[in-house]
C-alpha positions in Angstrom: 128.1 66.5 101.4 130.3 68.6 102.2 129.9 71.3 105.2 129.5 74.4 102.9 126.8 72.1 100.9 125.5 71.1 103.6 125.1 75.2 104.4 123.8 75.9 101.3 121.4 73.5 100.6 120.0 74.2 104.9 119.8 78.1 103.5 117.5 77.1 100.5 115.2 74.8 102.6 115.3 78.0 105.1 114.1 80.0 101.8 111.8 77.6 100.6 109.8 77.6 104.2 110.0 81.9 104.0 108.1 81.6 101.1 105.9 79.4 102.1 105.0 81.4 105.1 105.4 84.7 103.3 102.3 82.6 100.5 99.9 81.7 103.5 100.3 85.0 105.8 101.7 87.7 103.9 104.2 90.0 104.7 102.8 91.7 108.1 101.8 88.6 110.2 104.7 86.4 109.5 107.0 85.6 112.0 110.7 84.1 111.7 109.1 81.4 114.9 106.3 80.6 111.9 108.9 80.6 109.2 111.0 78.0 111.0 108.6 74.8 111.7 108.0 74.0 108.0 112.0 73.1 107.7 112.0 71.9 111.1 114.9 73.8 111.9 115.2 76.5 115.6 114.0 80.3 114.5 118.1 81.1 115.7 119.1 78.8 112.8 117.5 81.5 110.7 119.9 84.4 112.4 122.2 82.5 111.1 121.6 82.8 108.0 119.5 86.4 107.3 119.9 89.2 109.6 116.0 88.6 110.3 112.6 89.1 108.7 113.6 92.1 105.8 116.8 90.4 104.7 114.8 86.9 104.4 112.6 88.4 102.2 114.9 91.2 100.4 116.7 87.3 99.3 113.6 86.1 98.6 113.0 88.9 95.9 116.2 88.8 94.8 117.3 85.1 94.6 113.9 83.6 93.9 112.1 86.4 91.7 111.7 87.3 88.4 113.6 89.7 88.4 116.4 88.2 89.0 116.3 86.5 85.3 115.0 88.8 83.8 118.2 91.3 85.2 120.6 88.4 83.8 118.8 88.2 80.4 119.5 91.9 80.0 123.1 92.1 81.3 124.0 89.1 78.9 121.6 91.2 75.8 124.3 94.5 75.9 125.8 94.7 72.3 122.4 93.2 71.1 119.7 96.0 69.9 116.1 96.0 72.0 114.4 95.3 69.1 115.3 91.5 69.8 116.5 91.1 73.4 112.4 92.7 74.1 110.9 90.5 72.0 112.7 87.3 73.5 112.2 88.7 77.2 108.3 88.8 75.8 108.5 85.2 74.6 110.1 83.7 77.7 107.6 86.6 80.2 104.9 83.3 80.6 107.8 80.4 81.4 109.8 82.3 84.2 106.5 84.0 85.5 105.4 79.8 85.8 108.8 78.7 87.1 107.7 81.6 90.0 103.9 81.1 90.2 104.2 80.7 94.5 106.5 83.8 94.4 103.6 85.7 91.7 101.0 84.2 94.2 102.5 85.8 96.7 103.0 89.1 94.1 
């Protein structure tokens, strides 16, 4: 694994750990120190990847939420009528929720 891949892997583990802490403790009780024991990293490492708890939360919501998948579906459907795209989105919605159950439980 090269340095770039290792950095991406580490960033993803930080996001995994953060999601677990947010789910377990909620937004307001979660702390930066609390995010790191689950991923075996020094809390300072989190600041290498994210500006703080708010940025970490925003990144989770942007990258891991079902909203990003819905946005991608819509972006790829600009030349198709809503009468076709919306039923497709509704059909896929239960799967998207299942794939993101940890994040859904956080909400």
